[in-house]
N, C-alpha and C positions, 0 to 999 in steps of 0.2 A: 687937170681938175683939182681944185683944193680938197683936202681930206675933210670929210665930215667929222667934226670933233665929237658929235653925239652918237656916232655909230660905234658898235662894240669893237674892241681890239681884235685883230686877226689872230688866229691860233698860231703859236710859235712853231716854226719848222724844227726838224730834227737838228739842223745846224745851229739854230738859235739855242735850243735846249743844251746842246753839247757845249756851246760857248759859256753859258751861264753856270752850268754844272762845273766847268773847269774853273770859273771864277770862284765859286764856293769852295771847291776842293783846294785851290791854291790858298784861299784865306784860312781854311782849317789847318793846312800845313804850316803856314806862317805862324799862327797862334800856338800850335804845338811846339814848333822849334823854339819860339821865344819863351814859352813856359818852361820847357825842359832846360834851356840855358839858364834862366833865372833860378830855377830850382837847384841846379848844379852849383851856383855861386853862393847859395844861402846855406849857412851852417844850421840846419834844423835837425832835431832828433828824429830818428826813424820811427814813425808812427805806424804800427801794424795796420794794414789795410788802406793806408793813405800815402805815406812817403817812404815806406820801406822799399828796398831794392826790388823785391819780387813784384810788388804792386806796380812800381814804376815800369818794370819790364813788361808787365801785362798791358799797361796803358800804351806803352810804345808799340807793342805788337798789334793792339787794336787799331791804333791810328795808322800804322804801316799797312795793315790789311785794308783799312778804309781807303787809303790813297790808291792802293792797287786796284780796288774795286772801281774807283773813279776812272782810273786809266783804262780799265777793261771796258767801261761804258763809253768813254770818249774815243777810244781807238780800237776799231774792230780787229786790227792786226794783233793788238795786245790781247784781246779777248781770245783769239784763236791760239795764241802762244801759251796762255795759261792752262789750256787743256780742258777736260771735261769736269763735271761735278764730282765731288767725292762719292763713293758708293752709297753712303747713307743718304746724301742729298738727291742722288739720282733715283733712289727708290721711293722718294716722297711722293705719294699719290696726289697730294694737294696741288702739285705743280706739274703734272704729267702732260697737260695740253701744250702743244707747240707754241701757242700764243704767249706762254710764259718765257719763251726764248727771244721774243722781240726785244729790241734794245732797252726801251724804257721799263718794260715789265721784268726783263731779265735783271736790270739794276735793282728794282724793288725786291725781287725774289732773293737775289744775292745779298742785298742789304739785310734782309730778314735773317738769312742764314748766318751772316756775319755776327749780328747782334746776339742771336740765339747761342751760337757756339761760344762766344766770348763770355756771355753771362754764365753759362753752365760751367765753363772752365774756371771762371772766377770763384764759383762756389766750391768746386773740387779743390781749389788751391788754398782755401781758407785755413788758417792755423788757429788753434785754440778752441775749436768747435768740436764737440763730441760727435761720434758717428751717427747717433740717432737724430740729433738736431740737424746735421748736415743732410741726412736723407729727407727730412721734412722740408728743408730749404730747396732741395732739388725738386721735390714733388710740387711745391708751390710755384717755383720758377717755371717748371714745365707746363703747369696748368695756365699760368699767365701767358707764356709764349704761344701756346696753342690757341688761346683766345685772341691774341693780337696778330695772328697770321694774316697777311694781306689777302689771302684767299677768302677770308670771312667778311670782306667789305666790298660793296659794289664798285667804288671808285678805284680800287687797287686790284681788282680781279678782271683781267682782260676777257675771260670767258663770259662773265656776267655782263660786262659792258657790251660785248658783241650780241649776246642774247637779248639784251634790252633794246638795242637798235633794231634787231631783226623782228622782234614782236611788238615794237612800239610801247614797251613797258608792261605788256600783259604778264610777263614772267614775274615781275615784282608784285603785281596785284594778286596773282595766284599764290605767290610765296607768302604774302601778307595774310591771305586767307588761311594758309597752312599754319602759320605762326600763331594767329589768333585762336585757331582751333586747339593747338597744343597748350596755349596759355589757359584756355577754358578747362581743359581736362587735367592740367597740372603736370604734364610730362611730355617728353619729346616722342613723336611718332616715328617709328623706324620702318614700318612696312604698311601695305594696304590693309586697313582695318577690316575690310569686308572680304578679304581673300580666304580667310580660314575660319572654321567653326568646329567646335568639339563635336565629335560623333559624325561629322560630315566628311572632313578630310584630315582631322587630327584626332588622336586618341581613339582609334577605330578598332583596336584589337578586341575581339569578342570576349565578354566575360560578364560576371555578375557581382554586385555589391552583396557580400554575405555577412557582414558584421558592421555595426556602426556604434560609435561612442561620441560624446560631446567634443572629442579631440580629433578623431580620425574615422574614416571609412576603410574597410578592408575589402579589396577587390580580388576575386579569384578568376583566372582566365581559363577559357575553354581549351581543352587539349585538342591537338590536331594529329597526334601520332597514336598508334595502337597501344603502345606501352610508354611509360614514363619512369624517370628515376624514382626510386622509393622515397628518397629524401626530398621534400619539397623546398622551394625557395621563396623567401619573403624579402621584398625590396623596400628599404626606407629612404625615400627621396628627401631632399632638403625642404623644410617647411617654410623657407624664405622664398620658395618658388613653387609653381604648380608641378605635379608629378609627371605630366605628360611630356616633359623634356625627354623621357625615355620611351615615349609612345607618340612620336611626331607622325609625319606621313608614313604610310605603310612601309615604303622602301627604306626608311630611316629608323624604324621602330626597334629598339633594343628588346622590348617586351615580346613583340611578335616573333623576333628571331629566336629568342630563348625558348619560347613555347614550341617553335618548330624543331628545336633540338631535343625535344622530349623531356621537358622539365615542367613540373606542376608549379606555376608561378602565382604568387600573391603580391599585391601592391598595396601599400599604405598610402591613402590620400588624406593629407592633413587638412584640417579646417582652417580657413583664413580667419584670423583673430577678429573678435568683436568685443564689446563691453562685457559680455558674459565670461570672457576668458582673462579678465584683469588679474586674477590670482594664479594663473598658470605659470609654472616655473620649470627649471631644469629637471627636477625630480619627476614631473609629470610626463615629459617626453621619454625619459628612460623607462619609466613604468609602463608607458604605452608600448614600447618596443618589447619589453618582457611579456606583456599581456598578449600582443599579437602572435608571438612565437608560441605561447601556451595555447591560444585559441586554435591555431593551425595544427599543433601536435594532437590536441584532443579531437579535432574534427576528422583528421585523417588517420588517427590511431597510429601515430609514428612516434618514436622516441626523440627525434631531433629534426631541426630544419637548418638549411643553409640560409645565410643572410647577406644582404648587400646594404651598405650605408654610403650615401652620396653626400659629399661636402659636409655641412654641419650635422647631418644625420649620421655620417660616418664618425664624427667626433662623439656623438651620443651613443653610437653603437659600441665604441671602445669602452665607454663607461658601463654600458649594458653587459659587455663581456666580463668586466671586472666584478660587477654585482653577481653575475651568474657563475663566477669562478668558485663560489662557495661549495663545500662538499655536498654531493648529491644533486647539484644543478649544473655542473660544468659541462655535462654531456648533452645538454638540451639544445645547444647550438653546434651544429656539425662543423661549420666553417664560417668565416667572415671575410667578405670582399669589401675593399674600401676604394671608392672612386674619389680621387683628388681630395682626400680628407686629412685633417690635421689633429694631432693631440698635443704636440709640443709647439707652442706659439712664439718661441724665441726668434724665429726667422720667418714670421708670418707675412712678410711683405708690406705693401703700401697700405693695406687696411689698418695697420697699426697707427697710421697718422690720424685716425679718427677716434682714438680711445683714451685721450687724456681727460682729466677731470672736467675741464671746460666743455669738451665735446660731449661727454656723458651727460652733463647737466643740460646741454642744449637738446639732446635726444629726449631726456625726461620731460622737458617742457613741451615737446611735440606730441606727447602721449597723455593728454589730460583725461582721456576716457579709458585708460588702461591698456591701450593697444597703439602700436606705431603704424601709421598709414604706410603701406608698401611703396608708395611713390617716393618717399624719402630714401628708402633703401635702394630703389632703382637709380635714383640720382647719384647716390654714393658709388654704386658699381659702374655707372656710366662715366663718372669722373675719373675712374681708374684708367679708362681708355677714352679720354675726352676727344681726342682727334678723330677716332673712328665712330664713336657712339653719340657725340654731341655736334662737333663742328662740321663734320662731314654732312650732316643733315641740315645744318644751318645753310651751308653753301648750296647743296643740291635742291633742297625742298623749299627753303625760304627765299634765297636769292635767284636761283635758276628756275624756280617754280616747277620742278620736275614732278612727275607722278611717282608715287611710292611703289617700289618693286615688291611683289609678293615673296615672302621669305618666312617659312614656318618657324625657324629658330628665333628670328627677331620678333615674330608675333608672340611666341612664348616669353621672350625676354621682357616684353612690355606688359605681360599679363601679371600684374603685381599682386602680392599677397601681404596682408597685414600680419603684424607680429605681436605676440603678447609682450607688454612693456616690461613686466618683471623679469621674464625670461631673457629678453633682449639685453636689458641692463646687466644682469648677472653674467650672461655669456660674454659680453664685451669686457667687463671688469675682471671676472674670475679667470677667464681663459686668455683673451688677447692681452690684457694689461698685466695681470698678475701671474699668468701661466701656472695655475694651481693644479691642473689636471695631471701633470707629470710629477707632482710632489705627493708621494704616498700618504694617504690619510688626510690630505688638505681639503678635499671635497668628499661629500658623502651623498648617498641617495637612499632615502627612506631609512636613515640611520646606519646604513652599511658604508664604511669607509671605502673609497676607491683607490685601488693600487693596481696600476696597469702591469706591473711586473709579475702579477699573479696570473695573467692571462696566458693560457696555453693553447687556445683554440687556433687551428691552422688558419693562416691569413694570406690573402692575395691582395697586395697593395699596389694600386695603379696611380701613377702621377703623370701630369702633362708637362712636356718639355718647355712649353711657352706659357704655362699657367701663371697669370698675374694675380689670381685670387688665393690660390693655395700653391705657393712656389715649390718647385721640386725639392729644394733643400729642406723646406719645412715638412713636406710629406715624408721624406726619407727618415726624419727623426723618429717616426713611428716604429721603424725597424729596431731601434735601440731600446724600446720600452717593453715590447711584448716578449714573453718567454717561449712561445710556441714556434712551430715551423712557419717560416715566412717566405713568400715569393714576391719579389719586388719587380714591377714592370714599368718601364718608362715609355710613354706613348708620345708620338708626335702631336703637335698642335697644343691647344690650351685647355681651359677649364671645362668647356662644353664640347667643342669639336674633337678634342682628344678622347672624350668618352663616347660621344655619339658618332661612331665611325664604322658603319656597317661594312662587312667584307665585300659586298657587291659593288661598292663604290671604288675599291682599290686605291684609297687615299692614304697618305701619311705612311707611318712605319712605327715599329716599336723595338725596344731593346731589352734583352734579358741577359743575365750573367749567372750561370749556375754555380760559380765558384764562391766559397765563403769570402766575404769582404767586410771590412769594418767601416768604410766611409763611402760617401756618394762618389767621390773622385775615383776610388778604386773600382766601384761598380761600373762607371762610365768607361774607364780605361780598358776593362776586360769584357765589355758587353758586346753581344752579337746583334746586329741589326737585321730585322725582318721587314720586308715591304708589306704594306697593307694593314688591315685591322688586327688588333690584339684580341678581339672577341674569341676566335677559335682557340687561341692559347689558353684563355680563361676557361672555356667550356671543357677542354681536356683536363685542366687542373681540377675543376669542380667534379667532373665525373670520376676522377681518380680517387677522390675522397671516399666514395662508396658507389660501386658500379651496379648495385642491385636495382632491378626494375620491377614494376608491377603493371598490371593492365590499367589502361586509362578509362576506368569505368567507376560506377558508384560514386563515392565521395570525391573522386578525382574530377568529376564533372560538376561545375558550379551549381549549387542548389539541390544536388541529389543526395547529399549526406546530412549530417547533423546541422550544418550551416545552411539555412534556407535563403533563397534569393530575396533580397530586399528591393533591388532595382537593377537596371542595366548599367554596365560599364559605359562611360567613365565615372558614373555616380553623380551625386548632387554637390558634394563639397567642392569639387574642382571648378564648378561653375559659379559658386557663390562669390559675391563681390563685397 
């Protein structure tokens, strides 16, 4: 029967594809050999990045690896002989499904790895580029490569193709619905938006709002022990996020756990910025911390309070300690604990890529009403881990049309907070860009020059081993600036999971080194590892500062002392949008 010329062509068999890929591979090889031969015969000056020997060697390596990849695809025996993936590639969760090991998709996957590896190696090999600029190039290249992963596109992702065939395309329609919903709200959804609710299964630790200002609410938590430490504790969470990261589900709640250890706990809940806060700046947050300590001291009739500062609130707590270091005030803060906080921003990591003059001008343009929409900050932090916090959800929820998995931490991560524009600009320029906090007298609060070397308050400094927001090396620098006794603890995991790690879960580990050391490298070399949470180590340290206890009655019960109850925890500011 004669072939119908109007019928669509048949799908190529694997043998056909292997033949034509061999043709293309052989053509590439011929062109490369001809080009290299011609280049060798031409007396051209060595142009850095183009015709210098190192660049030519890298080009030859790339083409050689490309041809090896063609052979791996064409000859299964060759593929077996080349062995398994590198450890880094084998751990890549984007390609964990066995379908990525089928011949065509294995070639797509390996081609992506090949291009990615050579691009990053090329940046590392660049000469004449300063370290800061090279870091920015790496960051930009990584973001580009993560966006261009074959897992992000239906036609090159075998799992998506199979799902599309199985559902008749319903996955793509559901994924489109998810994508349009995210476009409508202006941010990527990471978890089921209906799974969690404040007061229902988040932020459930009993307590009362006992003080309120235009900037913050002060929450006091209800004691559950007959006696408590005489010295109370006030926690300053970062105002770029909601405070309930420390009060997630009951089994994960740091606040609940600390209350159960017999501590009188207060929490500052910052207000999400609006137009009324257009003039709020650095001084106001430091003053708020000073005020909160004084309110608690007066309410409980105690001389001092323990403090915790998390992330940016830890940075501000350091400034607060410097302000309070004046004669007659230094004993008002009994101790200071820092969760993944920085004061010296010379090694502040990839967030430094967002603080040049052009970036700062862009941020200012996004704040016409005097505050920055929290969704912009969320996008910035997501971009630092784009593979996990952006493209993972593009694949799973847009292409595969999967349901969102309930996850309290990711619910919190998407619960954005607006920032006062003036404060945000000065924080980025004065600290991240100009690193003024560690220069004595370069910054001041209410007319008082800040000098961190005057701080003698006992400090517990916690860092996360895998923290990408406050890198360990940056957090460590705090130990060089304070003059008081310091305990440094390195926790497993990162900026959030390294902090929110209850003992009951038995996860991760932490390292301590009781010996005097000068550098982070010396600390790590002599550190002892302990499995599980660092929380018990911290509570032992805190108790050792002052072991006196008092009955958990009177003013120790929210609303029963000078501070009257205004409302139930978790308060109104945490719910304001």
